[in-house]
C-alpha positions in Angstrom: -2.8 51.1 12.7 0.3 52.1 10.9 1.9 55.3 12.0 3.8 57.9 9.0 6.6 55.7 8.7 5.1 52.9 7.4 6.2 52.2 4.0 4.1 51.7 0.9 5.5 48.9 -0.7 2.9 48.5 -3.6 0.4 50.6 -5.3 -2.3 49.3 -7.6 -4.2 51.3 -10.5 -7.7 50.6 -10.3 -9.6 50.2 -13.4 -13.5 50.5 -11.2 -14.2 51.3 -8.1 -17.2 51.3 -5.7 -18.4 53.1 -3.3 -19.7 51.6 0.3 -23.3 51.1 -0.7 -22.3 49.4 -3.9 -22.0 45.8 -4.7 -18.3 44.7 -5.1 -17.0 44.6 -8.8 -17.8 41.3 -11.3 -15.3 39.0 -10.1 -11.9 38.6 -12.1 -11.3 42.5 -12.2 -7.5 43.0 -12.5 -5.6 45.8 -12.0 -2.3 47.1 -13.0 0.5 46.4 -10.3 3.4 48.8 -9.9 6.0 47.7 -7.3 8.0 50.2 -5.0 9.5 46.6 -3.2 9.4 44.1 -5.7 9.0 41.2 -3.1 6.1 42.4 -1.7 4.1 43.2 -4.9 4.8 38.8 -5.6 3.3 38.1 -2.1 0.6 40.6 -2.1 -0.5 41.6 -5.4 -2.9 39.1 -6.3 -4.5 39.4 -2.9 -5.5 42.8 -3.6 -7.4 41.8 -6.3 -9.4 39.3 -4.6 -10.1 41.3 -1.7 -11.2 44.3 -4.4 -13.5 41.6 -5.8 -14.9 40.5 -2.4 -15.9 44.2 -2.1 -13.5 45.0 1.3 -12.0 48.4 0.8 -9.6 48.2 3.8 -7.9 45.4 5.8 -5.5 46.2 8.9 -3.6 43.4 10.2 -1.9 44.5 13.6 0.0 41.9 15.9 -1.2 41.2 19.3 -4.5 42.9 19.9 -6.4 39.5 20.1 -10.4 39.1 18.5 -9.4 42.7 17.2 -6.0 42.0 15.6 -7.7 42.1 12.0 -10.0 44.5 10.9 -11.9 44.4 7.4 -13.8 47.1 6.4 -16.3 45.8 3.7 -19.7 47.3 1.9 -21.8 45.9 4.8 -19.6 47.1 7.7 -16.5 46.4 10.0 -15.7 43.2 10.6 -12.9 42.0 13.3 -11.1 38.6 14.0 -8.2 37.5 15.4 -5.1 36.0 13.9 -6.0 32.6 11.8 -3.8 29.7 13.7 -0.8 28.5 12.3 0.1 32.1 11.1 2.9 34.0 12.4 1.3 37.7 13.1 2.8 40.5 10.6 2.0 44.1 10.5 0.4 45.5 7.6 -2.4 47.0 5.7 -3.8 47.0 2.3 -6.0 49.6 1.0 -8.1 48.9 -2.1 -9.8 52.2 -2.6 -13.0 52.7 -3.6 -13.4 55.4 -6.4 -13.1 54.3 -10.2 -9.0 55.8 -10.7 -8.3 55.7 -7.5 -5.0 53.9 -5.7 -4.8 50.6 -4.2 -1.7 50.4 -1.4 -0.5 47.6 0.6 2.0 48.7 3.5 4.2 46.3 5.3 6.9 48.7 7.9 8.8 45.3 8.8 8.7 43.6 5.4 12.2 42.1 4.4 13.2 39.8 2.2 14.0 37.1 4.8 10.3 37.7 6.4 8.9 36.9 2.8 7.5 33.5 3.6 5.7 34.9 7.0 4.1 37.7 5.1 2.9 35.6 2.4 1.3 32.9 4.6 -0.1 35.7 6.9 -1.2 37.9 3.6 -3.1 34.7 2.2 -4.7 33.5 5.1 -5.6 36.9 6.4 -7.5 37.9 3.0 -9.0 34.3 2.6 -10.9 34.5 6.1 -11.7 38.0 5.2 -13.2 37.4 1.9 -15.2 34.4 4.0 -16.1 36.5 6.8 -17.4 39.6 4.1 -19.1 37.0 2.2 -21.1 35.8 5.1 -21.8 39.4 6.5 -23.4 40.1 3.1 -25.6 37.0 3.5 -26.8 38.1 7.2 -27.5 41.5 5.9 -29.4 41.2 2.7 -31.3 38.3 3.4 
């Protein structure tokens, strides 16, 4: 988990929210992205929308924790998994927000322009896997 020194890199105003028990928003729900550090917005912004549209409320990526390196909060419970293969582990947190009017945030304490390719690859891979695992989890729990 990130400490108080973690820097919030972007804030995304939510146009619709959901509680843990609700179904995800309709595909394609978009939010306005407000940049604190523009480089991270370009890297993570669209993936925040993808995670939100899949019903994911939070992703915490922490290098070096093995099978619990990635923690995902979905409407159907917590999911843990290790870093996807061939991806450099970098610490970040995506919080999509749940309630209408809430704010989504992406924080990455070590983000720099030089590390941009590592963050883009990590966020793309982790969000893609998180969405897949959340869909599998939903299928298991609702079948």
